[in-house]
N, C-alpha and C positions, 0 to 999 in steps of 0.2 A: 477283700476279707471274706465275702460271701463264697467265692469260688474255692478258697484255700482248703476247706474240709473235703470238698469233693475231689480236688486234685490229690490230696493226701490219700483219700480212700482209693482212688484209681491206682496210685503207686503201690499201695499195700496189696490191692487185689491182684494187680499184674505180677508183682513180686511173689506173692503166694502161689499163683498159678505156675510160674516158671520154676520156683523152688520145688513144688510138688512133683512136677514132671522130671526134674533132675533126681530128686531123692527116691521117688516111687515111679519109675517108668511105667507108662500105661501098657495094658495088654494089647491095645490096638492103636499104634501111632497113626495109622491111616485115618481112623475116625477123628482123632484129635486134630490132625492137620486139615481134614476135610471141613470140620466145624470152623476152624480159624479162616481157612480159605473162603468158605461160603460167606462168612460174616464180611470179609473184605470185599468180595465181588458184588455182594448185594448192598454194600454201603452207599453207593450213589443213588439208589432208588429211594425216593421219598414220596409220600402221599400228602397232598395239600389238605390242611385242616382249617385254613383261614378263609376269610370271606372274599378275598380277591386272589389273583394269580400269584401274588408274592408270598411272603412268609405269613404265618408259620407253616412249616412242613415237618413231617415226622417220618423217621426211618422205620424199617420193618425187620431189622436183623434179629430181633428178639425171637422170631420164629425158629431160629436155629437152636434155641434151648428147649424145644419140644422133645429133643432127644438128648439124653445125658452123654457127653463125650467120655466121661469116666463112670464106670459102674460103681454103685454104692458110695459115690462122692459127688452128689449133685451140686453142692455149693462150691466145690473146687471147679466143677464144670463152668460156673459163672466166671471164675478167675481166668480160665482158658478162653472163654468167650470174650472176655474183656481185652485179651491180647489182640484178637482180630479187630475189635472196635477201635482201639487206640491207633492201630496201623491205618485203618480206613479213614479215621477222622484226621489224622496227621496229613494224609495224602490230599484229602478234600479241602481242608481248611488252611493248610500251609501255616499253621500256628500251633506249636507244641503245647503251650499252656492251655489254649482253647480246646485242643484235642483231649488233653488230660481231664479238663473240667467236664467235657461232654461224656467222656468215658466213665468218670466217677459217678456222675448223675445217672447214666444208664445202668451202671452196675448196681446202684442202690435200688433202682426200679426192677432190675433183673432178679435181685434177691427176693423181692416181693413176689415176682412172677413164679419163681421156682417154689417158694414156700406155699403159695396157693395151690400150685399143681400137685405138689407132694401131699398136701392136706386133703385135696380132693380124692387122690388115689387111695389114701389111707382110709377115708370114709366110704369108699366104694361109689363115689358120685360119677355119673356119666362124664366122659371126657369132654364133650362139647361145652356144657355150662362151665366146667372147670377151667377150660382154656379161655372162655369168654371173660370170666371173672379175673383170671390171672393177667390177661392182656389189659383189662381195664385198670387193674392195680398198677401195672407197669407204666402205662401212659398217664395215669392219674398222678403218680409220683413225679414223673418227668415234668408235666405241665405245672403242677403246684410249685415245684422248685423254680421253674422259669418265671412264673408269676411273681414269686417272692424276690427273685434276683432283680427283676426289672421294675419292681414296685416303686423304688425310690428314684427312678429316672424321670426326666421330663417326658410328657406324653408323646411328643414327637419322636423321641429316641427309643420308644418301646417297640421291640420287634414282636414280642409275644405278650398279649394281655388277654384277660377274659373277654373283652369286647372284640378282639381280633379273631377269636376262635369261633368257628361255626359248629354247634353241637351235632348237627346231622352229619357233618363230615368226620367228626371224631367218632361218631357211631359207626360210620362206614369203615374207617380205619380199623377199629376194634374188630369189626365183623370179618374183614379181609384177613387180618393177622390171626385171629382165633380159628377161622376155618382152615387156613393154611397149616397152622400148627397142629390142629386136629388131624388133618389129612396126612401130614408127615408122621405123626405119632401112630396113626392107624396103619399106614403102610409098613412102618418098621415093626410094629407088634404083630401084625397079621399076615399081610401079603408077602413081605420079605422073608419072614420065618417059613412060610409055606414054599417059597421058591428056592430057599437055600438047601442044596443037596449035600454039601460038604460042611459039617459043623465047624471046621477050621476056617472057613471062608465066610466073611460077613459082607452083606450088600448094603448095610446101613450107610456107610460113607457115600455110596452112590446116590441114595435118596437125599442126603444132605446137600451134596454137590448139585443134584438136579434142581432142588428148590432154590439154591443160590443162583444157579445159572438162569432160571426162569426170571428171578427178580432183576438180574443183570440185564437181560433182554428188555424187560420193561423199563429199566433205568435208561437204556440207550434210546428207547422210543420217546421217553419223557424228555431226554436231553435234546433229541431231534426237534421235538415240538418247541422246546425253549429256544433253540437256535433259530428256528423259523420265526418265532415271535420277536426275537432280537433283530433278525434281519429285516422283518417288516417295520420295526420301530426305526431302524437306521434308514430304511428307504423313505419313511415318512419324514425323518429329519432332513434327508437330502432334498426333499421337496420344500419343507418349511424354512430351513435356515437361509437359503439364498434370497428369500423374500424379506428378510430382516436386515437391519443395519444398525450400527452404533450400539447403544446400550441395550436395545431390544434384541439384538443378535446374541449378546452375552447372556441375557435372561433366557432366551429360547434354548441356548446351548445347555445351560444349567438345568433347565426343566427337563429337556430330553435325556440328559445324562442321568439325572436322578431316577427317571423311569426305566431306562434301559438296564442300568446296572443295579437297580433296586437298592438305592442308598438313601439314608436319611440326610446325610450331609455331603453336598457337592459345592465347591467354591472355586472362584478364580483367584489365584494368588501368584506372587513372584517366586516363591520357593518350590522346589521339586517335591514330589510325594515322598513320605517316609516309608519305613519298612512295612508297616501295617496298612498303608494306603496304596491307591492306584491313581495314575494320572497320566497326562500327556501334554506336551507343549502346544500352545495355540496362539495364533496371532490375529487379534481382532482389530488392530490398528496398524497402519503401515510402519514397519520397522520396530514394533513393540511386541515382545513375546512374554507370555505368562504361562501358567500351568492350570489346567482344569483338573482338580483333585477331588476324588471321592474318598472320604475318610471313615465313614461308619456304614457298614452293611446292614440293610434292613433285617432284623431278626438276630443281630449279634453275630452272624456268621462271618466267614472270611471271603474275600474277593477271589474269584476264579480267574483262570487264564482267559476265558471267554469274556469276562467283565473287562479285563485289561484291553483286549482287542477291540471291544465295543467302544470303550471310551477313547481309544486312539482313533477309531474311525470317525467318531463324532467331532473330535478336535480337528481332524484333517478337513472334514466337511465345512466346519465353521471357519477355519483359516482360509479355505478356498473361496467361500462365500464372501468373506471380508476382502480378500484380494481382488476378486472380480468386481465387487462394488466400488472399491477404491479406483480401479482402472477405469470403470465406466464413468465415475464421477470426474476423474482427471480428464478423460476424453471430452466429456460434456463441458467441463470448465474451459478447456483449451478451445473447443469449438465455439463457445459462447462468449469468449473474452477477447478484447482488443489487446494484442501483445504489447503495444507501445504504452498505453495508459493504464492497463489493468482493469478498465471499465468494461461492463457488458457491451457486446458488439450489436450490430444491426439485427441479427437473428434473435438474440436474447431480448432485445427491445420489442420486437414484434410479439413474442410470446408474452412478455410482461404487459403490453398494452391490451392484448386480448384478455388476459387474466384480470386486469384491473377493470375492464369494461364489463365482463360477464359475471363477475363475482362481487358486484357492489349492490348495496341496498337500493331500493327503488328511487328514493330522493337523494342519494349520495352522488355528488358531482365529482368529476375528474377533469383535469386540464393537461394539455400537452404544450410544453414550451420548446420551440424549435430555435436553436442558437447557431449562428454562423459567425465565425471569426473574420472580421474585415481585414483586408490588405495582407492576408497570410502569405500569398505568393511573393509579394514585395519584400516581406520580412525574410523569407527564405533566400531571396536573391541578394539581399543586403548583408545578412549575417550568417548565411549558410544553413543547411538542413539540420545540422546538429542543434543549432539554436531554436529552429522551428519545432523540433521534437521536444526540446526542453520546455518550450512554451506550452505545447499541448499537454505535457505531463503536469505542469504547474496548474493549468486551467482545470484539468480533471480533478486534481486534489481540491481546488477551491470549490468546484461544483459539488463534490461529495460532502464537504464540510457545510456548505451553505444550504444544500437541499435538506439535510437531516436524514435520520434513519428510516423514516416512513416513505420517502419518495425515491423513485427509480431514476438513476442517472446512466446515460449511455453515450458512447461515441458511435455515430452512425455513418460518418464519412471522414474525409481527410481533415477538414477543419469544422465539422458540424457535430453538435451535441444535442441531445434531447433530455428533457426532464419530465417525468410523469408525476403530477401532483394528485394525490388521492384524498378521500375523506373531506371533500369540500362541500360547503353549503351555498356558496354564491360565487359569481364571477369576480366580485370585488376581492374576496379572499384569495382567489387564484391570482389576481393582479398583484396583490401584496406579496405573495410568495415569489412570483416572477421578478418583481422589482428587487426583492432581497437578493435573489440569486444573481441578477445582472449587476447589482451594485458590488457584490463580492468579486465578481469576475473582473470588473473594471478598475479595481484598485491598482495602484502603481506597484511595479515589481522590478527587481534587479535581475536582468537576464544576461548572464555571462559578461558582467561589467557594464551593461547598457541599461539605462533607466527607461522603463517602458510602461505605458498605460494601455492595456489591451482594449480594443474597440470591437464591439459585437453588435450584430443586428439580431433581433429576436421576434418571433411571432408566437402568439398565445391563442390556443383554441380551447374553449370551455364547453363541457358537455354535462348537462344537468340530469340526463336520463340515460339509461342503457342504450347503446347504439346497436343498430342492426349490423353495420359495417364500421368497425373501429378505425379502419384505414382512412375514413373521411376526415377524422380528426387530424391525421398526419397531413393530408392534402391541404386542409384549411390553414394549419399552422405554418406549413412550408410556404404556401402562397402569400400569407400575410408577412412572413419574414422577408420574402423577396420584394414585396411592395415597400417595406421599410428601407431595405437596402437601396432600392431604386430611387426612393424619395430623397435619401441622403445624398446620393450622387447628383441629383438634380437641384440640391440646395434647398429643398422645401421642408426638410426635417432638421432638428437640432444636430449639432456635430457629434455629441456624445452618444454612448450606447443607449438604445431605447427598446421598449417592448411595445409592439403593436398588437391590438386585440382583434381577433377574427369574430365576425358575426356568424357563428357556426350554423350552417344551414340545417344539418341533421337535428341539432338541438332544438331549433325553432319548430321543425315539423313534429318532433317528439312532444314538445310542449303543447302544440295545437291538438294533437291526438289525445294526450292526457287530459287536457281541459274539456275536450268534447265528451270523453267517457265519464269523467268525474262530474261534469255538469249535466249529464243525461241529455245530450244534444243530438244523439244519433237518430237517423231517420231510417225508415224501412221502405223498400220497394217490393211489390208483390207480382209474381208471375203465375198465370193460371196453369193448372194441370187438368187436362180434359180427357173425357172418355169419347174417342172418335166413333165408337159404335152407336152412341146416342147423340153425339154432338153437344155434350153438356160439360160444364166445369164442375169438378167435384172437390178440388183442393187448390190452395195457393202455396207457393214457396216464398218465404220471407227472406229478403236479401238486404244486407247492411249498406247504407249510404251515408255520406257526410259531405257537406259543402261548406268550406271555410270562407268567411266574408272577404278575406284578403287573397288567399291562395286559390280559391275556387274549389271545384270537386277534387276530393282525394280518392284515388282508386280503392276499390275494396281490397285487393291483395296488399296494397301498401298499408291500408288501415289495419288489416289483420296482423300483418308483420310487425307494425309498430306496437300494437297492443300486446303481442306476445313478448317482444323485447322489453317492454315496460312492466311486464308482470300483471297486465290488466285484462288478459284475455277472458278470464272468468267473469269479471265485471261487465265486459262488453257483451258476453253471451247472455248473462242474466237480463240485461236491458233488452236485448233483441227478443228473447223469449217472452218477457213480460209484455212488451209492446205487440208482439205477434199474436199472443193469445187474446189480448184486449181487442185487436183488430178482427180476429177470427170470430169473436162473440158478436161484433157488429155485422160482419158479413153474414153470419148465420141468421141474425135477426131479419136481414133482407131476403135471404134465400136459405131456408132450413137444410137443403140438401148439400150446401157447401159448409161442411163442419170440420174440415181438416186443414191444418197449417203445418208446413215443414220448415225446419230450421237446421242449418249446418253446424255441426259440432266437431271438435277434435276427439279422437277415440278416448284419450286419457281423461277427458272431462266427465265421462259418465261414471267414474269411480266414486265411491262414497267419500273419498278424501278430497274430491273436487266438487262437482255439481250434482252428484247423484241425489242427495237429499232435496236440493232445490228443485230438481226436475220432477221428483215424485210429488212434492208439495204443490208445484205449479199445476200438474195434471189433476190432482184432487181438487184444487181451487176452481177449475173450469171443467166440470164433469160433462157439459154438453158439447165440448169441443175436443177433438182428437189432436194431440200434439205428436208430430212425427219428427224424430231427430235423424238427420242424414249424416252418415259416417262415410268418409272417403275410403274407397276400396283399397288404396295403397296403404293406408294406416293399419289395416287388419293384418299385415304381415308381422307386426309385433304384438299381436294380441296374446293375452295370457289367460289361464283358466279363471283367475280372479275377475278379469274384465268380462269374460263370458258370463260369469255369475251376476255381475253388476247389470249387464244388458238384460238378462232374464228377469232380474228384480224390477227393472224399468217396465218391461212388458207386463209383468204382474200388476204393476201400479196403473196400467191403462195406457202407457205410451206405446207407440209403434216405431219400429226402427227401419230405416231405409239404407240400403247399400248403394252409395252414390258413385257415379263415374265408372261403372264397371265396363272394362274394355279400353280404358284410356291409356293404360300402360301395360306392364307385364302382368296381366291379370291371371289369377290362378283359380282352378275349380275349388281348391280348399276354402277360399273365402266364401263360396256359396254354401258349403255344407258344414263348416265348423263354427259358424257364428250365427246366433239367433237373429232373424230379420223378418220383416213383414212385406217390405217393398224392395224390388230390385230395379235400380235406375240404370238404363243402358246408355253409355256414353255415345255422343254423336259420331265419334270416329268409326263406330261399327256400321253406320248407315251412310258413309261417305260415297259409296258407289253401289246402289241397290240393283244396278244392272248385272252385277257380279253374282252368279248363282250361289257362291260360297257365303257371301254376306246374307243373302236371303235365307239360306238354310240355317245359318247361325242364329238369325233373329227368330226364326220359327222354333228352333231347338230351345232357345232361352225362354220363349213364351210358353212352350210346352212344359219346361221345367217348372216355371212359376205356377202354371195351372195345376200340375200334379201335386205340388207341395202347398198349394193355397196361398202363394205369394202374388202380390200385385206387381206386374211388370210395367215400367214406365220408360218409354224411349225418349231421349232428350235430343234437342237440336233440330226440330222440325221447322223448316223455313219455307216450305212450298206446299201447294195443294197436291202436287204429283207425289211427293214423298209421303204425305199423309195417306193418300189413296193406296199407294203400294203397301204401306204398313197395315192398312185395314185389310187388304187382301191376304196378307201373311198371317192374320189372326191377332195382330196387336190391337189392344183396346185403349190403353192409356198412353198419352204422349204429352210432350211439353216442348215449347219452342216459340220463336219469334212469329211464326205464322199465326199462332193463336193469341199472341199478345206479348209485347215486350214488358219487362218489369216496370211497374208504375207506382206512383206514390199511393198512400192510403186513400187520399181524397179522390184521386182519379179512379182507383180500383172500386171504391164504393160507388162512384158515379156510374161506372160501367154496369155494375150489378143493378142499380136502380133503372137504368135505361134499357138494358138488353137482357137482364136476368142471367141465367146460366148458359146462354147460347155461346158456343165456342167460337164460331166464325163471325166476326163483325166487320171484317175488311170489305 
């Protein structure tokens, strides 16, 4: 209803123009045709007046009315100008009614443009302000009408609204059009008149066509930019869509299509697009086809051929992404599925076991039930392999039903199955689950006319904490199952199916380490760091030790590895630092010159998300003692800018940082220059043969590097007086090794300081 008056006005305007040309042929058909042609060829050029790259945009064909195509009939000239507008709009929008509405609206604005221009000329006003006001009137009429047309729509459907228009860009549009119109008018009134030598020949059509051609060139440049933007968007979609699957792939496709074709409404549906819509077939599931359809162009315009090609490209990309994902999923399923029973196979079981072990909470237990079908070979011999296959399929079905949805069931061998139980709190709960499964397997069944009660042997291994190697669970469960089978053959076990429970060794060690850390039972050993130029101790390295009453000493690497797997590494480190600083205070009370203690940390622990705040607080709580944290050189390969800043914050708080084990592996110079440090500790592998001149030169170079940058260089692994003397000759001052003392307990270290002071050599 809103568009009807404008469509009617367009028809009347065009009809009037055509009728006038027929009844009163113009003196210059060339000028009339030039105006119509110029309006058509500059029709594609639009200037953006919105806040983003989309709509709204405005055309500039009004500049062609700066020259009247018919002398003494300026408003008839608007009718002729409208003929060119309707042709251009019909070509661009591919919708006759929309073209007529746009033409009618533009014609109303053009009447205002001509009226202002004629009024300005009558009053003798300079042409520049006249054209500025006339252009403002034209675009004001067009925009106000568009605001009114879309006012009743939902906000999401509005292509043009006051909020979407940027005033500065509207001002730029008016300036461009007004200046161009003024220039055309000036050239026609002054320059062309001066150049025309023959009064019968007019160059005005040339000026009009020149202006139209200029805007056409600009339109092609704008279209090229738009195509480039579309291509970039399609490339981005080609990267994004293969990463999605299922419902997220459909959502990503709709989002991309909405942006590329600049549409308010894009949907997936079963029906093909209608006349006013664009779309393309797409398959997001195997064998199922839909259409992605865009039905409302942003700004109320019509979809272009480029829009259709873009949406076809996106649909093809999404279909290919879905097809590839389906093929990959199918291959993975076939690779991880037992073809006889449909259960996951051994490879899938290994992945599931690692996943269950590594992604469980600290106190969440898991259990592995290893099941073996007894007398399976005898059954095959008696009833045939077909019956054996039927039995395996039946047992697989029983296992899936008995285990429940939260547990993992797999066939790992000919007659062997495993079940992974998760979310457990005790071994008793694991035993209850295992008994339920075995009872279900052992129920009587009819197998091809034969009454049969399956007999199985099963081993159960329970793990209460995260394992370092989840394969140890498999070994324990398998061993326990074999023991149960052997016992039955020897007649020491019941005849029916049974579950034997493994005393899982790894779980026991995990429990011991967890109790030691949680009970604050860790001990420290201290190894001296000495200055061989003075023969004095100046620091101690604190090393973690633990002796279990039953198992005896647990090695430091095993202790650290267990703490990491249990998620207790930070708790262990906090205990070590607290005890080390307390010991350092007592060492300093005996010998004030010994005021530094070093502790080993993982690189990630220095971040604020881990132990950064604790380390700074610990340093502030012991101002008379220097805490040095040793970071392994290999770990610095994964250092980030954020970790560098964390290290600098620790130095500011009074801690010092040592780069440990330099030279133990593929060491890089980058670790020396890219990470803040105070101490460089040289690994003993670099002094393995000091008779080699290359090793001696390397040690001298590293000592010189430390001296030039103010770093303390400590050479580790000194085990003889000869090595110590050679290093002294090379300029090394600080060393550490068994020659100056093995790591000793706090009591023995304190006793050493009392008896010998800081003297380095006591052997």
